[in-house]
C-alpha positions, 0 to 999 in steps of 0.5 A: 636074920636079914639078907642083903644084896651082894657086892663083888666081895660078897659074890666071891664068898657066895661062890665059896658057899655054893662050892661047898653046898652043891654036892650033886654038882661038884666043882660047879658052884663058883661057875654057876654063881659066875654065870648067873651074875652075867645074864643077858643085858635085858635081865634084872637080877640080884644076889642076896646073902646072909652069913653062910648062904646065898640066893640068886634071883632074876626077872626076865623082860619076856615075862616080868610078872614071873620072878625066878629063884635061880639058886639057893645055897647054904653052907653045910656048917650053917644049915638048920638055923633058918638061913634058907627060909630067910633067903627065900622070903627076902627073894620074894620081897625083892621080886614083889617090889619089882612088880612080880606077881609069881615066884618060880623055883625054876630055871629062867632060860637062857641063863639058869642053874637047873631046870628046877629043884633036883629031887635029890636036893630033898631039903630044898624041895621040902623047904619049897613045899613048906613055904607054900610052893606048888609043884607044877612041872617035871623036867629031866636031864640025861647023862652021857658017859664020855669014856665011850666011842665018840668018833665021827670020821665015817659020818664026816666023810659021808656028809662031805660027799653030800656037800656038807661041812661041819665046823667049830664056830670061832670068832665072827662065826659065832654071831652068824650061827647065833643069828641062825639059831634066833631065826629058826628057834628063839633068842634064848637059844641064840644067847646060849649059842653065843655064850657057850664054851663050844659051838659047832655047826653044819653048812652046805653051799654057805647055808647053815643047816644045824648047830650044837653047843656046850657049856652055856650052862657050865659043864652041860650040853645043849642046846642043839637043833637042825633046820627042818629042811636038813633033817634026816642027814644025821647032823644031830648025831655028828654035832652032839659027838663033836661037842661031847668029845670037846667036853671030854678033852676039857676034863669031864668024865660025863656030861649032862644033857640039860632039859631033855626032850627027845630021850630016844635020840640021845640014848641011841646016839651016845648011850645017854641015860635019863638020870636027873629029875627036877621039880618046878615050883611056883607060888603067888606073891599076892 
């Protein structure tokens, strides 16, 4: 079973396969294939396909020694015949040919599908371990129910009295907010902010204080951050709720808060619950 690099027609078929295979991410398979096929310009990537299966693989200029298996999907009707194994081996060979010394079955930010392997995709975890991958880290998401109260009117009035305005970043404002994100955090978050479906920010006297984004990874919330000098104003709660309200207006019933750090903040701000757990895997390509 030989995997080949995908062209436009094969990518369209790969999107169909992903839609059928990714049962824990209903309706997102095609969007994920689309997002992974439009990464930052500095990234080297490919999609490898066999009949009924696809693997998307990438190398980042930040760490070209470590390659990433970004997505593996096999159509339910084609499972049990070695397609997943063949695709992983083809992905490893593609990475090896480009100088990678390690393969990671883990998210390659800023353009990724998941932080790692969702533990509920048990077959994928079993495949990784049978191929000699070691589990080296754990990440998790939180889920926010969007049916509840996401109002911000009182908070916006309070912030206005303090001279703080909260706005959606439209047009050229996106570049300004992305520059703020790069300055205070990193280029990965800046790329996500610039490419998000929705981006909101807070400013005072022309100075940006905080931001929040959603849809950089399709249907998920994040990233979000507040500059150190502006912490304690309650900006994170307001920006989070504005983004989630937009996601609800876009038709989502809930939202994944990806690759979460501060559990307590999201739990208190919107009643989010820790739910999805991801195992990150790696192996040497010697």
